[in-house]
N, C-alpha and C positions, 0 to 999 in steps of 0.2 A: 390780534396775532393768530394765525392759523397753525394748528398742530396736527401731527400724525402720531397715532398710537402704534407702538411696535412692541409685540409680545413674542417671546421666544423661550423654548425649552428644548434642551438637547435630548435626542432619543438615545444617545450613546453613553449617558451617564445617569447614575442613580442619585440625583442631586435633591435630597429631600428638603433642604432648607429653602429651596426656590419653589415658588408656587407654580401650580399647573397653569397652562395657557388660559384656560377658562377662568381661573381665579385671578390671574394677572389682569385680564380684560375687565373683569368686574371691579377690581380695586382701582384701575386706572380711570374708568368711566366715572366712578364715584369721586375720585380725586379731581377730575376735570370739571364735574358739576360744582364741586365745592369751590374750586378756584375760578370758575366761570371761564373755562378755556374753550375756544372754538375748535372742534375736531372735524377735519375735512377728509380724513382717510384712516383706515386701520389695517395693519398688517400682522399676520400671525405666521410663525415659522417654527417647525419642529426639526431643527438642524443644529449641529454643533457649531460653535463660533471659534473653535480652535484654529481653523484655517479659513482664509478668505474664499469667497465664491458663493455666498448665500444669495439666492435669487430674490426673495422678498426684500431683503436688506438693500440690494442694488436698486430695486424698483422704488423704494422709499427715497433713497438718495437722488434718483432721477427726477422724482416729483419736486424735491426741494431745489434741484438744479434748474428746473423749468420755472421756478417762482410760484408754484401752486401751494407752497407751505413754507413757513419760516422756523418752525419749531418741532421738536420731537418729544413725545411723552412716553416714558418707559419705566419699568419697575425699578431697575438698577443699572448703572453703567455697564456691568458685566453682561447684561442682556444685549447690549449693542455690540460689544467687541470683547474678544478674548485673545486677539492677535494684533500684532503691531500695525498691519496694513489697514484693517478696518478702523482701528483706533486713530491712526494717523489721518485717514480720510475725514473722520468727524472733526478732528482738531483743525485740519486745513480748511474745511468748509466754514468753520467758525471764524477763522482768521480772515477769510474772504468775505465774510458778512452774509453768506447764504443761510447759515443757521444762526438765528438771533437768540434762540432760547432752547434750553434743555431742561425738562422737568422730570423729577424723580420723587416718588413718595418717600423713598428711603435715603435720599442723597441730595445735598444742597449744591446748586450750581448757579453762577452768574458769569456772563461773558466778559470777565475782567481778567487781568493777568493772574491774580490770585486764584480766580475760579478755574482758569485754564490749567494752571499748575496743579490744582487739586484733581481736576479731571484726568490729567495725564497720570497722576499717581494712581487714581482708581483703575484706569485702563492697565497700567503697569502691574497692579496687584492682581487683576483678572488674568493677565498673561502669566504671571508668576504662579498662580494657583494651577493653571493648566499644565505648565512646564513641570511643576513639582509633582503633580498628580501622575503625569506620564512617567516621570523618573521612578516614583514609588511603585507604580504598577509594573514597570519593566524590571525593577529590582526584585519584586515579588515573584515574577515569572522566572527569572534566573535562579532564584532560590528553590523554587519547585522543581526545576530541571535538575539542580544539584542533588536534590533529595530523591530523584528518580521518579517524580510524579509528573504526568503529562498535564500541562497547564491549559490546554485548549479543549475543544469539544472532542469527546471520545469517538473513535471510528465505529462503524457498525460491528456489532458483536460485543461491544463494551458499553458501559454506562458511567456517567459522571456521578459520583456519590457526593451530594452537596453537604452531607453531614460530616464525613471524614475528609472531604476535599481530595479524595483519591479516585482511582479508576477501578471499577468492578466488572467482572465478566457478566454479560447478559446471558443468563442460563438458558433462556428460550432460544437465543440465536447462536450461541457458541458452538453447539454441535453441528448446526447447519453450515457455519463458516468453515469449520474443520473439514466437513464433508466436501465443501466447495473446493478447497485446496487439494484434497485427495483425488477428486474427480479429474481436476485439470492436470494433475501430475501424471496421470496415466497416458496423456496424449490422445485420448479417445474423444475429447470434447473441445469444441471451439468456444471462444468467448461468448458468441451469440447463443450457443446451446446452453452454456452455464447460466447466462442471464435469463433465458427462458425457464430453466429449471428453478432458479431463485424465485421467479414470479409464480411458478406453479406451486411451490411449497410455501408461498406467502412470506418469503424473506424480504422484508422491506428495510429501507434505511431508517435511521433514528428519527427522521422527519416523516416517517410512514409513506415514503414515496417508492414507486416500483423501481426495481433494479435494472439499470441499463448496462450496455456493453462497456462503456467507459468506467462505470463504477466497479464492475467486476475486475477490470484490468487494474484499477487503483487498489482494490483489496489485495489482489495477488502480488502486487509490488510493494506493499506496505510492510516494513520490517517491524511494525508495532506488534504484529501477531506472533513474533518469535521472542518477545520480551525486551526489545530495544526500541528506541525512539529517535527520530531524526528531527531536530529543531534548528532552524536557521543553518541548514547544510552541515550540521555537525551531529554525529551519532553519539547517543548517551545511553547509559544503562538505565533500566526502568524497574520499578518495583511491582508493576502489575503482573498478573499471572499470564504466562505465555499460552497461546491457544494451539500452536503447532510447533513441531521441531524445526530446527534450522535446516536439517537434511531435507525435509519435505518442502520447505520454502525454496531452497536452492534448486530442487528438482523442478518446481514450477517455473522458476526463472529460466532454466535450461529449455524447458518445453516452449516457453514463450519466445525465447531467442531463436530457437530453431524454426519455429512456425512462422514468426513474424506477426506483425500487428494486422496486416491486411490479408484477409482470406480471399482467395480467388473463387468467384462464383461461376460454376459451370452449368451449362444447359443440360448436359447428360451426365449421369452418375456412372463413372467407370471406377470400379472398386480398387483396381491395382495401379491406377494412374499416379505417378509421382514416386513409385516404389523402385523401379528398375532403370538401369542405363544399358546402352548397347555395349556388348563386350568387344565389338570390332572397332568402333570409332569413338565411343564414350559419350555419344549423344543421348538425350533422354528418350525414353520409350513413350510413344503417344498411343492413343486409342481412337477408334472410329467405328461407326456402325455400318455394316454391310449385310444386306438381305436379312435384316432383323437381328443380327448377331454382333456381339462386341468382339472386335479384333484388335490386337496389339502389334505394333511395328516400330522400327527405328524412325526417328524424325529426320535423320540424315542432314542435320543442320551443322555438323562438324566437317562436312566435306564428303569425299567418296567413301562409301560403306559397302562391304561385301554382303551384309545381311539383306536378303531380299524377300524372305518369306514372312507371311503373317501367321499369328497364332491365335486361336480362338480363346476367349476368356474361360470357357469350361475346361479346355485342355490345360490351360495354365493353372487353373484352380486345382486340378487333380495332382499336378506336380507339387504344388505347395502343400497339399494335404498329405502327400506321401512323406514329406519331411516332418510336418507337424505331428503325424502319427508316431514317429520315432521318439518324440520328446513329450508325448502325452502320458499322463498318469491318471489312472482311474480314481474316482472319488473314494472307493474303499481302501485302495493302497495309500491314498493321500492321508486319510484319517489315521491309518496305522503309523505312517512315518511321523506325522505331527505328534502322535502320542509318544513315540520313542524320543523325540526331541524334547518334549516336556519332562520326561524322566531324567534327561541329561542336564536339565536346567539347574537343579539344586546343586549337583556335583560341580557344575561349572562356576557357580557363585563362589564356592570356597577357593577354587583355583585362581579366581580373578582378584583376590584381595591385594596381592602384591602389585598387580597392574594398576589398581585403583589408587593405591598409595602413591605410585609414581605420577599418576595424573594429577593428584592433589598437590604434589610438590611442584609440578610444572605450573599449576594454577596459581600458586603462591608467587612464583617467579613473575608471572604475567602481571599480577596485581602490583608487585614492586616496580615493574617497568612502567605501569600506568602512573604510579606516584612520582617516579623520577621524571617522566615525560611532562606531567603537570607542573612540577617544580621548575623544569627547564623553560616551560612556556611562561609561567608567572615571573620567572627571573629574566625574561626577555632574551633568553639564549637562542630560542627558536621562534619563528614567526607563526602567526595563526594559520598561514597557508601550509606550513610544514607540520604543525601540531594536529590539525583536523584529520588528514589521511592516516597519519601514524597512529592516532588514537583509535580511529575506526578499525584499523587492521588488528590492533591489540584486543579491542572489544569483541570482534568477530572470533578471534582465537580463543578468548576467554569463554565466550558462549559455547563454542564447540567443545571445549574441555568440560564445561559443566554438564552438557548433554551426554558426553561420553561417560562421565562419572555416574550420572543418574542411570544411564543405560546399563552399565556394568553392575551397579549395586542392585538394580531391580531385576535384571535378567541373567546375571551371572557371567556371561561371555558374549562378546560382540558378534561372534559368528552365528549364534543361534537365530537371531532375527533375519539376517539375509538368507540363512538356510531355509527358514520357514517361507520366506518370500519366493525362494527358488522352487520349493515344492508346490506352493500354490500356483505358480506360473505354469508348472507342468500340468497341473489339474485344469488350469484355464485352457490349455491346448486341447485337452480332452473335451471340454465343453464347447470349444469352437468347432471341433469336428462334428459334434452332435447337432449343433444348431445351424452349421453351414454358412454363418455370416461372413461374407467376403471382406467387408470393411474391417471386422475384428481380426481376420487373418492378416490383412495388410499391417495393421498396428502391431500385432504380435511379432511378425517377422522383422519389423523395423526395430523392435525392442530387443530382440535376441540376436541380432546379427548386423552386418554391414556389407557394403560393396555388393548390393543386389544387382545382378546382371541377367541379360537374356542373350544366349549364344546358341545359334542354330536351333532356335525354337525350344531351347532348354533353359529352365530357370535355375540359377545357382546363386549362392551367397556364402559369406564367411560367417559361421556361427560363433558366438562368443563363448568363452569358458563360463560355465561347465556344460552348456548346451551341446557343444561339439562332442564332448565325451559321452554324453547320453546317446547322441545320434550314432556314434561309432559303435556303441553297444547293441544297436539295432532296435531297442525299445526301452522305455522307462518302466521299471517295476520296483516294488518295495525291496526286493532282494538284491538289487544292484543299482545304486545311485552314487554319483560322484559328490562327495561332500568335502568341504575344506578342512584339512587336518590342522591348519594353522592360519590365523588371520592376524593382521597387524594394522595399527593405525599409522597412516603415512600421508603427509601433506593434507591433513584434515579430511581425508577420505578413507573409507574402509576398503582395503584392497587385499585380495588373496595373494600370499607369497607363493604358495604352490598348492596343488591339489593331489589327492591320492584317492583312488577309487576304493572305497571301503564296502565290503559286502555286508549288507544288512540281512541278518537271518532271524527267523522267528524262533 
């Protein structure tokens, strides 16, 4: 009788009680020589048998179907099948007389009713082992999620700690990942430019691969970096250390949404293209080169337009500079104002204790709502489709409250940080004027205003508070800057209730 040797080991399981393929082959050849079995072919396969579809297994059955062999020699029945389809095929081929013998060094089999019954039990046990293992692994993953521990491979910037089974920050990459978010949040960089920056500073993936555009986008959209985790479409709290604030994360999402995923590639670089619209018809302002100079005009794609004149880029830049000049603050004045804000910080901390206590009370209410929501879900009062979005909303609210509490406890009052950002933005205007970078001018004007228009060759826009107040004063100086007298948390965003121009005097 002719036999085929079949050896298999799954690459997806750490099955130490099963011999390696090399050891299986050696044992099977020794068994064949002892039993004087004729071996006509040998198949080796490194693939799980949990599901049907093994190539070498199918080739072996094809040889038996063609009559080139009548028996199979394998280490154990579970090497042949761990699923009902492959096990059923073996049983069916025995019933048809195509397989006349099965030999196993560790299992007895004869093609009798009793032997077939025992073989079916062996295949059933193999399938039960796989099903039970899958259930145990799934149960373990669910428990890790409940404990706030990410059960999968950590994203770039974090490392899997195989001793504690937790997630640790990668100290070498953490600062680079945070810088990546900060750079993108400014709106000055595209995904491609961020990817190039990552490769320049040698920020590679955990598999030591270069960073590509899609990976940058995946990082920017991953809530893992704010201390949450999304597993099977559900948001969960996590115990790993957040790498960035939720405010910074949401700013990046806003920039990505406004910019879109596909960036237009232009043959010519026009610094102010995409900034303005025509005041007369509302069409976009386009640019073209005439006699070596860049000119801007209305596209006239909205119909009849009264705007007929072109404006040179240099003339347009001078108009923009005249406004930027009004909201620019010298580095010397910037340092003085920031110093005064630092002095106010300690005083503000004392004043914020009551506000922090209110936030903590609100946080406790959110935690109670999460418990009630979970009870409603476990009690089948609400469905999983209702549970997941409501839970995500509460977790986001909880994260925002935690960040607010930390912000107030560390900095004293919420208005200090936006005040610092405001002062630094005024200093950035001063730096833009000095370096003359037109691209930075465009980005700055977009950030501080809206409704940028071109009317009769004049550039205008609506400046945001408090930049409009600075511009009305004629110039930004340390002696006269609009600061928020009062700020309040509203709809999860820090918003000024009103402003009062306070004279800062030395």
